[in-house]
Structures are given as structure tokens and as C-alpha cells.
C-alpha positions in Angstrom: -46.1 -68.5 66.3 -48.6 -66.8 68.7 -49.7 -64.5 66.0 -50.3 -67.4 63.6 -52.3 -69.2 66.2 -54.5 -66.1 66.9 -55.0 -65.7 63.1 -56.1 -69.3 62.8 -58.5 -69.1 65.8 -59.9 -65.9 64.3 -60.5 -67.5 60.9 -62.2 -70.5 62.5 -64.5 -68.2 64.6 -65.3 -66.2 61.5 -66.1 -69.3 59.5 -68.3 -70.7 62.3 -70.2 -67.3 62.4 -70.6 -67.4 58.6 -72.0 -70.9 58.7 -74.3 -70.2 61.6 -75.6 -67.0 59.8 -76.2 -68.8 56.5 -77.6 -72.0 58.0 -79.9 -70.3 60.5 -83.4 -71.8 60.7 -86.5 -69.9 59.5 -85.3 -68.7 56.1 -88.4 -68.2 53.9 -88.7 -68.9 50.2 -88.5 -65.1 49.6 -85.3 -64.9 51.5 -83.9 -67.8 49.6 -84.6 -66.4 46.2 -84.7 -62.6 46.7 -81.9 -62.1 49.2 -78.2 -62.2 48.4 -77.2 -65.5 46.9 -74.0 -67.1 48.1 -71.3 -67.3 45.4 -71.3 -71.1 45.7 -75.0 -71.3 45.0 -74.5 -69.3 41.8 -71.7 -71.5 40.8 -73.8 -74.6 41.4 -76.7 -73.3 39.4 -74.4 -72.5 36.4 -72.7 -75.9 36.6 -75.8 -78.0 37.0 -78.4 -76.2 34.7 -77.6 -79.0 32.2 -78.6 -81.7 34.7 -82.2 -80.5 35.3 -82.9 -83.5 33.1 -81.7 -86.5 35.1 -81.0 -88.5 31.9 -78.3 -85.8 31.1 -76.7 -86.6 34.4 -76.6 -90.3 33.8 -75.2 -89.7 30.3 -72.4 -87.6 32.0 -71.4 -90.5 34.3 -73.6 -90.0 37.3 -75.2 -93.1 38.7 -77.7 -93.9 41.5 -76.0 -94.2 44.9 -78.0 -95.5 48.0 -81.4 -94.8 46.6 -83.2 -91.9 48.3 -81.7 -90.7 51.6 -84.2 -89.6 54.3 -84.2 -88.9 58.0 -87.3 -89.8 60.0 -87.6 -86.4 61.6 -85.4 -84.3 59.4 -86.9 -84.5 55.9 -84.6 -85.9 53.3 -81.6 -85.4 51.1 -83.2 -87.0 48.1 -81.9 -89.3 45.4 -78.1 -89.1 45.0 -76.7 -89.6 41.5 -72.9 -89.7 42.1 -69.9 -89.7 39.9 -67.5 -92.2 41.4 -64.5 -90.8 39.6 -65.1 -87.4 41.1 -65.7 -88.8 44.6 -62.4 -90.7 44.5 -60.2 -88.0 43.0 -59.4 -86.2 46.3 -60.2 -82.8 44.8 -63.0 -80.3 44.9 -64.2 -78.2 42.0 -67.4 -76.0 42.3 -68.2 -76.7 38.7 -67.9 -80.5 39.1 -70.0 -81.7 42.1 -69.5 -85.3 43.1 -73.3 -85.9 43.6 -76.5 -84.4 42.2 -79.6 -84.4 44.4 -83.1 -85.2 42.9 -86.6 -85.7 44.2 -89.3 -87.8 42.5 -92.5 -85.8 42.2 -95.4 -87.0 40.0 -93.1 -89.3 38.1 -90.6 -86.5 37.3 -87.1 -86.0 38.7 -86.6 -82.5 40.1 -83.0 -81.3 40.6 -82.6 -80.0 44.1 -79.0 -79.2 44.5 -75.6 -81.0 44.9 -73.4 -82.7 47.4 -69.7 -82.2 47.3 -67.9 -85.2 48.7 -64.2 -85.9 49.2 -62.7 -88.9 51.0 -60.8 -87.7 54.1 -57.7 -89.8 53.4 -57.5 -88.5 49.8 -58.0 -84.9 51.0 -55.4 -85.1 53.7 -52.9 -86.6 51.4 -52.8 -83.1 49.7 -54.1 -80.7 52.3 -53.4 -79.9 56.0 -56.7 -78.2 56.8 -60.3 -79.5 56.3 -61.9 -78.6 53.0 -63.6 -75.2 52.4 -65.2 -74.4 49.1 -65.9 -70.8 48.2 -66.1 -69.9 51.9 -68.2 -72.9 52.9 -66.7 -75.3 55.5 -67.4 -79.0 54.9 -68.9 -81.4 57.5 -66.8 -84.5 58.5 -68.5 -87.9 58.6 -66.6 -90.6 60.4 -66.7 -94.3 59.7 -68.6 -96.6 60.1 -71.5 -94.6 58.7 -74.9 -95.3 57.2 -73.4 -95.0 53.7 -70.7 -97.7 54.1 -68.0 -95.2 53.1 -64.6 -94.5 54.7 -64.4 -91.2 56.6 -65.3 -88.3 54.3 -66.1 -84.6 54.1 -69.4 -83.4 52.6 -71.2 -80.2 51.8 -74.8 -80.0 50.5 -75.8 -77.0 48.5 -79.6 -76.5 48.0 -79.3 -74.4 44.9 -82.5 -75.4 43.2 -84.9 -76.0 46.1 -85.2 -73.8 49.2 -84.3 -75.3 52.5 -85.8 -73.6 55.6 -82.9 -75.1 57.6 -80.3 -73.3 55.5 -78.8 -73.5 52.0 -75.9 -75.7 53.3 -77.8 -78.0 55.7 -77.7 -81.7 55.2 -81.4 -82.5 55.3 -84.3 -80.5 53.8 -87.7 -80.8 55.5 -89.3 -79.8 52.2 -87.9 -83.0 50.5 -89.4 -86.4 50.7 -88.6 -89.9 49.5 -92.3 -91.0 49.4 -92.5 -91.3 45.6 -89.1 -92.9 45.1 -88.8 -96.5 44.0 -86.0 -98.2 42.2 -88.3 -98.2 39.1 -88.5 -94.4 39.4 -84.7 -94.0 39.3 -83.5 -92.1 36.3 -83.0 -94.1 33.1 -79.6 -95.8 33.0 -78.9 -94.8 36.6 -78.2 -98.4 37.8 -74.6 -98.7 36.7 
């Protein structure tokens, strides 16, 4: 039992070190694109290449959720196009992200990355430990929250736009909601 506890504490410490290393501030664009790319980033790019056109995302069942999410001092997350069936299934698959993140720039929708989301109750019905996807530990969001959701776990992956706060940080200071309006949402996104 003591050996198992030591192993668990060691894994948690290693995970925290890995998250701190990847999410360290000050990463430059060159580091983001020229340095080693996390396997999850590669998986996201492969899985979402088809969604660089936001209309392809809406055709695949993604719809506007909460408009554009910003933080007054933290930048923004961007527009979330979410697939409700994936959010509610209690599972995680790197090739099927629950939400796609976009930014409106000059009337165009730029794919930024993804957000993996799993409701805590659904996750815990099948799993004892919090979710980890390809080595990345998820963040827990309690309820009530600004999204009106029950408690959930989430992980952002900035696969298409560099984030100086880290590839897996929630908010990106290089993203803005300034050009977003409901009229600028992707076609057919208001389901």
C-alpha cells in the first residue's frame, strides 16, 4: 500500500512538473513552431485540419456555444463551436474534440485550437482518477461557473495559434473578441 501511495505521489509530481514546463510563460512564436511539438498538438492538428473552414465544423455538428469568451486581463479563448453529443458522452478522444476555438479577424474565422470537455459526473461514473489525455492533465471547473454548466474538466490545446502563456493555458493574450458579433458567427452555427 505504501509503495502504491509513493508511486501515485511521484506520478502527480511528475505531471505537475510537465504541466509547469509546457505552460511556462514567455514562449515565443519560434519556440512554439520550431521546438518539439507535444503529441497532443500533433493529434489536434491532424484531427482538425478539416475544420479550418468553420462551415465544415457546423456541417459536422458543431454549434455556437456562449459566443466569444474573453477575460478582461487575460486575453480570450475565442468563439467556441461545441458538439453537444461529444460533451455529454463522458469520454475523451484526441481525434474528436468537444469544442473548436475560432477568432474572427477581418470577417474570417481563424481556427485557433480546441477545448476538450467532459462533465465530471459522467467522467467519474467510469473513471477513478481525473482525466489525462496524451500526458496532459485536465483542469477542474466547479459549479456554479460562468458557463452555466455542471462541474466539468477541460483542457485547451492551442494547436493553430501560439499562446505565450503555454500551449495548454486557458486564455490566450494573442486572441481577442473585438470583432465578434452574433452576425459574424459561422453560418448555421445557431442551432
